[in-house]
A tleap script that builds the chain and sets N, CA, C and O, in Angstrom:
source leaprc.protein.ff14SB
mol = sequence {
  NMET SER ASP SER GLY SER GLY GLY LEU ARG
  ASP SER ILE THR ASP ALA ALA GLN HIE VAL
  ALA GLY GLY VAL HIE SER ALA ALA ASP GLN
  VAL SER ASN ALA ALA CYS ARG ALA HIE ASP
  GLY ILE GLY GLU VAL ARG GLN VAL ILE ARG
  ALA GLN PRO ILE THR ALA ALA LEU VAL VAL
  PHE ALA LEU GLY TYR LEU PHE GLY ARG LEU
  GLY ALA LEU ILE PRO SER GLY SER ARG ARG
  CALA
}
set mol.1.N position { -12.938 -25.864 -41.687 }
set mol.1.CA position { -11.606 -25.676 -41.214 }
set mol.1.C position { -11.485 -24.374 -40.434 }
set mol.1.O position { -10.759 -24.319 -39.441 }
set mol.2.N position { -12.168 -23.346 -40.857 }
set mol.2.CA position { -12.095 -22.081 -40.150 }
set mol.2.C position { -12.828 -22.149 -38.811 }
set mol.2.O position { -12.512 -21.404 -37.884 }
set mol.3.N position { -13.835 -23.071 -38.716 }
set mol.3.CA position { -14.553 -23.209 -37.449 }
set mol.3.C position { -13.636 -23.734 -36.349 }
set mol.3.O position { -13.700 -23.263 -35.213 }
set mol.4.N position { -12.788 -24.700 -36.675 }
set mol.4.CA position { -11.885 -25.249 -35.660 }
set mol.4.C position { -10.831 -24.224 -35.275 }
set mol.4.O position { -10.397 -24.191 -34.123 }
set mol.5.N position { -10.412 -23.390 -36.216 }
set mol.5.CA position { -9.426 -22.351 -35.907 }
set mol.5.C position { -10.011 -21.275 -35.021 }
set mol.5.O position { -9.347 -20.819 -34.090 }
set mol.6.N position { -11.240 -20.857 -35.284 }
set mol.6.CA position { -11.863 -19.828 -34.461 }
set mol.6.C position { -12.247 -20.386 -33.094 }
set mol.6.O position { -12.260 -19.655 -32.103 }
set mol.7.N position { -12.562 -21.679 -33.042 }
set mol.7.CA position { -12.873 -22.303 -31.750 }
set mol.7.C position { -11.659 -22.345 -30.854 }
set mol.7.O position { -11.760 -22.107 -29.651 }
set mol.8.N position { -10.499 -22.649 -31.440 }
set mol.8.CA position { -9.264 -22.658 -30.656 }
set mol.8.C position { -8.891 -21.265 -30.186 }
set mol.8.O position { -8.400 -21.084 -29.072 }
set mol.9.N position { -9.129 -20.283 -31.043 }
set mol.9.CA position { -8.860 -18.891 -30.673 }
set mol.9.C position { -9.797 -18.456 -29.557 }
set mol.9.O position { -9.385 -17.790 -28.608 }
set mol.10.N position { -11.063 -18.842 -29.683 }
set mol.10.CA position { -12.042 -18.495 -28.654 }
set mol.10.C position { -11.666 -19.139 -27.314 }
set mol.10.O position { -11.778 -18.506 -26.265 }
set mol.11.N position { -11.219 -20.399 -27.356 }
set mol.11.CA position { -10.801 -21.076 -26.126 }
set mol.11.C position { -9.594 -20.392 -25.499 }
set mol.11.O position { -9.530 -20.242 -24.279 }
set mol.12.N position { -8.637 -19.977 -26.322 }
set mol.12.CA position { -7.455 -19.327 -25.756 }
set mol.12.C position { -7.802 -17.961 -25.184 }
set mol.12.O position { -7.233 -17.554 -24.172 }
set mol.13.N position { -8.736 -17.241 -25.822 }
set mol.13.CA position { -9.181 -15.945 -25.288 }
set mol.13.C position { -9.925 -16.154 -23.972 }
set mol.13.O position { -9.745 -15.390 -23.024 }
set mol.14.N position { -10.759 -17.187 -23.917 }
set mol.14.CA position { -11.489 -17.495 -22.678 }
set mol.14.C position { -10.523 -17.843 -21.553 }
set mol.14.O position { -10.681 -17.381 -20.422 }
set mol.15.N position { -9.519 -18.660 -21.871 }
set mol.15.CA position { -8.519 -19.030 -20.865 }
set mol.15.C position { -7.751 -17.794 -20.375 }
set mol.15.O position { -7.500 -17.642 -19.179 }
set mol.16.N position { -7.387 -16.921 -21.308 }
set mol.16.CA position { -6.664 -15.707 -20.927 }
set mol.16.C position { -7.530 -14.804 -20.056 }
set mol.16.O position { -7.049 -14.232 -19.078 }
set mol.17.N position { -8.811 -14.676 -20.413 }
set mol.17.CA position { -9.722 -13.849 -19.630 }
set mol.17.C position { -9.901 -14.420 -18.224 }
set mol.17.O position { -9.953 -13.669 -17.250 }
set mol.18.N position { -9.996 -15.737 -18.121 }
set mol.18.CA position { -10.135 -16.351 -16.804 }
set mol.18.C position { -8.862 -16.164 -15.982 }
set mol.18.O position { -8.926 -15.952 -14.771 }
set mol.19.N position { -7.719 -16.241 -16.637 }
set mol.19.CA position { -6.449 -16.029 -15.941 }
set mol.19.C position { -6.358 -14.595 -15.409 }
set mol.19.O position { -5.958 -14.379 -14.264 }
set mol.20.N position { -6.726 -13.625 -16.234 }
set mol.20.CA position { -6.703 -12.221 -15.813 }
set mol.20.C position { -7.703 -11.991 -14.686 }
set mol.20.O position { -7.395 -11.301 -13.714 }
set mol.21.N position { -8.897 -12.563 -14.811 }
set mol.21.CA position { -9.911 -12.401 -13.767 }
set mol.21.C position { -9.431 -13.005 -12.447 }
set mol.21.O position { -9.674 -12.445 -11.379 }
set mol.22.N position { -8.753 -14.140 -12.525 }
set mol.22.CA position { -8.200 -14.735 -11.305 }
set mol.22.C position { -7.137 -13.852 -10.679 }
set mol.22.O position { -7.066 -13.735 -9.455 }
set mol.23.N position { -6.305 -13.226 -11.513 }
set mol.23.CA position { -5.292 -12.313 -10.993 }
set mol.23.C position { -5.906 -11.090 -10.350 }
set mol.23.O position { -5.443 -10.641 -9.301 }
set mol.24.N position { -6.941 -10.544 -10.965 }
set mol.24.CA position { -7.629 -9.376 -10.393 }
set mol.24.C position { -8.291 -9.753 -9.070 }
set mol.24.O position { -8.255 -8.982 -8.112 }
set mol.25.N position { -8.886 -10.926 -9.021 }
set mol.25.CA position { -9.533 -11.377 -7.782 }
set mol.25.C position { -8.496 -11.551 -6.676 }
set mol.25.O position { -8.743 -11.174 -5.530 }
set mol.26.N position { -7.350 -12.114 -7.006 }
set mol.26.CA position { -6.278 -12.289 -6.032 }
set mol.26.C position { -5.769 -10.947 -5.535 }
set mol.26.O position { -5.521 -10.781 -4.341 }
set mol.27.N position { -5.613 -9.990 -6.439 }
set mol.27.CA position { -5.154 -8.660 -6.046 }
set mol.27.C position { -6.179 -7.978 -5.142 }
set mol.27.O position { -5.810 -7.309 -4.177 }
set mol.28.N position { -7.456 -8.145 -5.449 }
set mol.28.CA position { -8.509 -7.556 -4.620 }
set mol.28.C position { -8.493 -8.158 -3.218 }
set mol.28.O position { -8.691 -7.445 -2.234 }
set mol.29.N position { -8.261 -9.460 -3.121 }
set mol.29.CA position { -8.165 -10.105 -1.810 }
set mol.29.C position { -6.982 -9.559 -1.018 }
set mol.29.O position { -7.099 -9.312 0.182 }
set mol.30.N position { -5.848 -9.371 -1.679 }
set mol.30.CA position { -4.666 -8.844 -0.999 }
set mol.30.C position { -4.897 -7.422 -0.517 }
set mol.30.O position { -4.488 -7.074 0.590 }
set mol.31.N position { -5.543 -6.596 -1.326 }
set mol.31.CA position { -5.846 -5.220 -0.920 }
set mol.31.C position { -6.799 -5.222 0.264 }
set mol.31.O position { -6.634 -4.437 1.198 }
set mol.32.N position { -7.780 -6.087 0.229 }
set mol.32.CA position { -8.733 -6.171 1.331 }
set mol.32.C position { -8.039 -6.591 2.624 }
set mol.32.O position { -8.308 -6.029 3.685 }
set mol.33.N position { -7.149 -7.577 2.537 }
set mol.33.CA position { -6.412 -8.016 3.725 }
set mol.33.C position { -5.506 -6.915 4.255 }
set mol.33.O position { -5.399 -6.731 5.467 }
set mol.34.N position { -4.857 -6.186 3.364 }
set mol.34.CA position { -3.983 -5.088 3.795 }
set mol.34.C position { -4.790 -3.990 4.476 }
set mol.34.O position { -4.341 -3.418 5.470 }
set mol.35.N position { -5.968 -3.695 3.955 }
set mol.35.CA position { -6.810 -2.668 4.562 }
set mol.35.C position { -7.256 -3.097 5.958 }
set mol.35.O position { -7.294 -2.276 6.874 }
set mol.36.N position { -7.590 -4.363 6.125 }
set mol.36.CA position { -7.995 -4.862 7.449 }
set mol.36.C position { -6.840 -4.794 8.438 }
set mol.36.O position { -7.034 -4.423 9.596 }
set mol.37.N position { -5.626 -5.154 7.983 }
set mol.37.CA position { -4.467 -5.085 8.876 }
set mol.37.C position { -4.162 -3.642 9.259 }
set mol.37.O position { -3.811 -3.364 10.406 }
set mol.38.N position { -4.293 -2.720 8.304 }
set mol.38.CA position { -4.037 -1.309 8.600 }
set mol.38.C position { -5.062 -0.789 9.597 }
set mol.38.O position { -4.717 -0.040 10.512 }
set mol.39.N position { -6.307 -1.177 9.427 }
set mol.39.CA position { -7.348 -0.735 10.357 }
set mol.39.C position { -7.085 -1.268 11.759 }
set mol.39.O position { -7.253 -0.546 12.742 }
set mol.40.N position { -6.673 -2.529 11.854 }
set mol.40.CA position { -6.354 -3.110 13.163 }
set mol.40.C position { -5.151 -2.408 13.791 }
set mol.40.O position { -5.131 -2.171 14.999 }
set mol.41.N position { -4.160 -2.080 12.985 }
set mol.41.CA position { -2.971 -1.391 13.487 }
set mol.41.C position { -3.295 -0.010 14.022 }
set mol.41.O position { -2.744 0.417 15.037 }
set mol.42.N position { -4.200 0.696 13.329 }
set mol.42.CA position { -4.604 2.023 13.799 }
set mol.42.C position { -5.314 1.904 15.131 }
set mol.42.O position { -5.116 2.739 16.014 }
set mol.43.N position { -6.132 0.886 15.289 }
set mol.43.CA position { -6.815 0.677 16.569 }
set mol.43.C position { -5.835 0.418 17.697 }
set mol.43.O position { -6.035 0.886 18.818 }
set mol.44.N position { -4.764 -0.333 17.404 }
set mol.44.CA position { -3.759 -0.597 18.427 }
set mol.44.C position { -3.007 0.675 18.794 }
set mol.44.O position { -2.706 0.900 19.966 }
set mol.45.N position { -2.703 1.507 17.805 }
set mol.45.CA position { -2.013 2.774 18.087 }
set mol.45.C position { -2.897 3.670 18.944 }
set mol.45.O position { -2.409 4.319 19.870 }
set mol.46.N position { -4.174 3.712 18.649 }
set mol.46.CA position { -5.099 4.513 19.455 }
set mol.46.C position { -5.123 4.024 20.903 }
set mol.46.O position { -5.163 4.831 21.832 }
set mol.47.N position { -5.099 2.708 21.095 }
set mol.47.CA position { -5.100 2.170 22.456 }
set mol.47.C position { -3.834 2.561 23.202 }
set mol.47.O position { -3.893 2.888 24.387 }
set mol.48.N position { -2.701 2.532 22.534 }
set mol.48.CA position { -1.438 2.919 23.172 }
set mol.48.C position { -1.460 4.388 23.531 }
set mol.48.O position { -1.024 4.769 24.618 }
set mol.49.N position { -1.969 5.229 22.621 }
set mol.49.CA position { -2.026 6.671 22.898 }
set mol.49.C position { -2.940 6.949 24.078 }
set mol.49.O position { -2.629 7.794 24.917 }
set mol.50.N position { -4.054 6.255 24.150 }
set mol.50.CA position { -4.974 6.470 25.272 }
set mol.50.C position { -4.368 5.967 26.580 }
set mol.50.O position { -4.600 6.557 27.635 }
set mol.51.N position { -3.596 4.889 26.521 }
set mol.51.CA position { -3.010 4.339 27.740 }
set mol.51.C position { -1.816 5.163 28.220 }
set mol.51.O position { -1.626 5.319 29.426 }
set mol.52.N position { -1.008 5.694 27.298 }
set mol.52.CA position { 0.206 6.439 27.649 }
set mol.52.C position { 0.260 7.742 26.851 }
set mol.52.O position { 1.064 7.849 25.925 }
set mol.53.N position { -0.564 8.731 27.178 }
set mol.53.CA position { -0.603 9.945 26.357 }
set mol.53.C position { 0.685 10.776 26.429 }
set mol.53.O position { 1.089 11.363 25.426 }
set mol.54.N position { 1.326 10.833 27.585 }
set mol.54.CA position { 2.547 11.631 27.709 }
set mol.54.C position { 3.678 10.985 26.913 }
set mol.54.O position { 4.414 11.675 26.207 }
set mol.55.N position { 3.815 9.693 27.021 }
set mol.55.CA position { 4.843 8.982 26.264 }
set mol.55.C position { 4.588 9.120 24.766 }
set mol.55.O position { 5.528 9.319 23.996 }
set mol.56.N position { 3.340 9.016 24.346 }
set mol.56.CA position { 3.013 9.163 22.926 }
set mol.56.C position { 3.357 10.565 22.434 }
set mol.56.O position { 3.865 10.724 21.324 }
set mol.57.N position { 3.083 11.587 23.254 }
set mol.57.CA position { 3.413 12.952 22.863 }
set mol.57.C position { 4.918 13.128 22.738 }
set mol.57.O position { 5.385 13.778 21.803 }
set mol.58.N position { 5.685 12.562 23.660 }
set mol.58.CA position { 7.141 12.660 23.580 }
set mol.58.C position { 7.681 11.958 22.336 }
set mol.58.O position { 8.608 12.456 21.698 }
set mol.59.N position { 7.115 10.822 21.994 }
set mol.59.CA position { 7.542 10.103 20.794 }
set mol.59.C position { 7.245 10.936 19.547 }
set mol.59.O position { 8.075 11.018 18.642 }
set mol.60.N position { 6.073 11.549 19.497 }
set mol.60.CA position { 5.711 12.373 18.340 }
set mol.60.C position { 6.643 13.572 18.225 }
set mol.60.O position { 7.095 13.896 17.127 }
set mol.61.N position { 6.940 14.239 19.346 }
set mol.61.CA position { 7.858 15.380 19.304 }
set mol.61.C position { 9.256 14.945 18.885 }
set mol.61.O position { 9.918 15.645 18.119 }
set mol.62.N position { 9.709 13.797 19.379 }
set mol.62.CA position { 11.036 13.303 19.008 }
set mol.62.C position { 11.101 12.983 17.514 }
set mol.62.O position { 12.085 13.309 16.850 }
set mol.63.N position { 10.061 12.349 16.992 }
set mol.63.CA position { 10.036 12.061 15.554 }
set mol.63.C position { 10.008 13.349 14.734 }
set mol.63.O position { 10.675 13.442 13.703 }
set mol.64.N position { 9.255 14.326 15.176 }
set mol.64.CA position { 9.217 15.610 14.481 }
set mol.64.C position { 10.579 16.282 14.483 }
set mol.64.O position { 10.999 16.851 13.476 }
set mol.65.N position { 11.266 16.215 15.614 }
set mol.65.CA position { 12.611 16.792 15.699 }
set mol.65.C position { 13.562 16.082 14.745 }
set mol.65.O position { 14.312 16.727 14.013 }
set mol.66.N position { 13.529 14.737 14.754 }
set mol.66.CA position { 14.426 13.978 13.873 }
set mol.66.C position { 14.141 14.248 12.398 }
set mol.66.O position { 15.067 14.426 11.608 }
set mol.67.N position { 12.868 14.279 12.028 }
set mol.67.CA position { 12.535 14.563 10.632 }
set mol.67.C position { 12.937 15.976 10.248 }
set mol.67.O position { 13.362 16.212 9.117 }
set mol.68.N position { 12.809 16.912 11.166 }
set mol.68.CA position { 13.241 18.285 10.901 }
set mol.68.C position { 14.741 18.369 10.694 }
set mol.68.O position { 15.215 19.064 9.795 }
set mol.69.N position { 15.491 17.654 11.535 }
set mol.69.CA position { 16.946 17.655 11.381 }
set mol.69.C position { 17.364 16.978 10.084 }
set mol.69.O position { 18.273 17.448 9.399 }
set mol.70.N position { 16.702 15.874 9.744 }
set mol.70.CA position { 17.016 15.195 8.484 }
set mol.70.C position { 16.652 16.072 7.288 }
set mol.70.O position { 17.362 16.076 6.283 }
set mol.71.N position { 15.554 16.811 7.391 }
set mol.71.CA position { 15.156 17.706 6.314 }
set mol.71.C position { 16.143 18.834 6.115 }
set mol.71.O position { 16.303 19.334 5.002 }
set mol.72.N position { 16.813 19.243 7.199 }
set mol.72.CA position { 17.811 20.309 7.093 }
set mol.72.C position { 19.053 19.825 6.348 }
set mol.72.O position { 19.809 20.643 5.825 }
set mol.73.N position { 19.275 18.529 6.289 }
set mol.73.CA position { 20.435 17.992 5.588 }
set mol.73.C position { 20.249 17.964 4.076 }
set mol.73.O position { 21.223 17.853 3.332 }
set mol.74.N position { 19.008 18.064 3.618 }
set mol.74.CA position { 18.721 18.010 2.182 }
set mol.74.C position { 18.993 19.383 1.591 }
set mol.74.O position { 18.427 20.373 2.056 }
set mol.75.N position { 19.843 19.466 0.581 }
set mol.75.CA position { 20.110 20.780 -0.019 }
set mol.75.C position { 18.865 21.319 -0.723 }
set mol.75.O position { 18.098 20.560 -1.318 }
set mol.76.N position { 18.678 22.609 -0.651 }
set mol.76.CA position { 17.463 23.206 -1.223 }
set mol.76.C position { 17.528 23.348 -2.738 }
set mol.76.O position { 16.491 23.386 -3.400 }
set mol.77.N position { 18.728 23.425 -3.291 }
set mol.77.CA position { 18.861 23.500 -4.734 }
set mol.77.C position { 18.831 24.911 -5.286 }
set mol.77.O position { 18.997 25.094 -6.492 }
set mol.78.N position { 18.625 25.911 -4.451 }
set mol.78.CA position { 18.582 27.299 -4.931 }
set mol.78.C position { 19.882 28.021 -4.545 }
set mol.78.O position { 19.855 29.034 -3.847 }
set mol.79.N position { 20.985 27.501 -4.995 }
set mol.79.CA position { 22.280 28.120 -4.705 }
set mol.79.C position { 22.554 29.219 -5.728 }
set mol.79.O position { 22.254 29.087 -6.915 }
set mol.80.N position { 23.126 30.291 -5.234 }
set mol.80.CA position { 23.515 31.384 -6.118 }
set mol.80.C position { 25.019 31.511 -6.108 }
set mol.80.O position { 25.652 31.469 -5.053 }
set mol.81.N position { 25.584 31.666 -7.280 }
set mol.81.CA position { 27.049 31.746 -7.395 }
set mol.81.C position { 27.582 33.122 -7.169 }
set mol.81.O position { 28.793 33.334 -7.235 }
savepdb mol mol.pdb
quit
């Protein structure tokens, strides 16, 4: 009687392990696909910068200005009464 109980437990542990392994494999595939898309995107950005360097520089300066202005809106938290 204990053999059938341990066999069922072993089967459920095996099923759970296979389910977890399938989830890990799926997550690894998604990470791999995301890394490939990011690499392709970086290559496209490099091509745009090489094709239009002045425009790319203006965009970078504009983004830096906007982020600087937005950062100035955040209170520093060191107020003295």
